[in-house]
C-alpha positions in Angstrom: 0.1 0.2 -0.1 1.6 3.4 -1.0 0.4 6.7 0.3 1.7 9.9 -1.8 2.0 12.3 0.8 5.3 11.7 2.8 3.7 13.0 5.8 0.7 11.0 6.1 0.1 9.3 9.2 -0.4 5.9 7.5 2.8 6.3 5.3 4.5 7.3 8.5 3.5 4.2 10.1 3.5 1.7 7.2 7.4 3.1 7.3 8.1 2.8 10.9 6.8 -1.2 11.1 8.5 -2.3 7.9 11.3 -1.5 9.2 10.8 -2.6 12.7 9.5 -5.9 11.3 12.7 -5.9 8.6 15.2 -5.5 11.8 13.3 -8.1 13.9 12.9 -10.6 11.2 16.2 -10.3 9.4 18.4 -10.8 12.3 16.6 -13.8 13.2 16.9 -15.6 9.7 19.5 -17.6 11.0 17.8 -19.2 14.1 15.8 -20.8 12.2 18.1 -23.3 11.2 20.1 -23.3 14.6 20.3 -26.7 16.9 20.1 -23.7 20.2 17.3 -22.6 21.8 16.6 -19.8 24.4 14.2 -21.2 27.6 12.2 -19.1 29.3 14.5 -19.9 32.4 17.7 -18.7 30.3 15.9 -15.3 29.9 14.8 -15.0 33.3 18.3 -15.8 34.7 19.6 -13.0 32.5 17.6 -10.6 33.8 17.8 -12.0 37.7 21.8 -11.6 36.7 22.0 -8.3 35.3 20.2 -6.9 38.2 22.7 -8.1 40.5 25.5 -6.3 38.5 26.9 -3.1 40.1 25.8 0.0 38.0 28.9 0.4 36.0 28.8 -3.0 34.9 24.9 -2.5 34.1 26.0 0.4 31.8 28.5 -1.1 30.1 25.8 -4.5 29.1 23.5 -1.6 28.2 26.0 -0.3 25.8 26.8 -3.3 24.4 22.8 -4.5 23.9 22.5 -1.0 22.4 25.5 -1.8 20.1 24.5 -5.6 19.1 20.7 -4.7 18.7 19.4 -1.1 19.1 16.0 -1.8 18.9 16.2 -4.0 22.0 16.9 -0.8 24.0 13.5 1.3 25.7 15.2 4.8 26.8 12.4 6.0 29.3 14.4 9.0 29.7 18.3 10.2 29.7 18.7 8.7 33.0 16.8 5.5 32.8 16.5 2.8 29.9 16.0 -0.9 30.3 16.6 -3.4 27.1 14.2 -6.2 26.2 15.6 -9.9 26.3 13.2 -11.2 23.6 14.3 -8.7 21.1 17.6 -10.4 20.9 18.6 -13.5 18.6 20.1 -16.0 19.9 23.5 -15.4 18.8 23.0 -11.6 20.4 21.5 -13.5 23.6 24.4 -15.7 24.3 27.0 -12.6 23.9 25.5 -10.4 26.3 24.4 -13.6 28.7 28.4 -14.6 28.6 29.3 -10.9 29.6 26.7 -10.5 32.2 28.0 -13.6 33.5 31.6 -12.5 33.4 30.6 -9.2 35.1 29.2 -11.2 37.8 32.3 -13.3 38.7 34.2 -10.1 38.4 32.2 -8.7 41.6 
C-alpha cells in the first residue's frame, strides 16, 4: 500500500512498521536453522543476573546491547533505560549472557 504524501500518518506508520519487522525478522533469519534455543529459564536468569550487577557494569551491558541490537533498548529518560531480552536473537543473547556472567564473576 502506497500513500502519496510522505507526512501522511499511515505512510509514516507503515514505513516504521516495515523497518521494525525487517530488523526483527531479518536478525532472526539464522535462528531458524539453529540447533540451540533460548528457554524462558535462560531469559529469566539473564534478567536476574543483570539486576545483581553494579551500576557501572550494568551500564556497560546496556552499551553492548545498544551496539548489538539497538531495537532492544527502551529509553525512558536520560537516566533510565531498559532492554528487552525477547528482542535479542540467539547469537546476541548468548553474547550478552556471557558478558553478564563474566561481570558477575568479577564482583
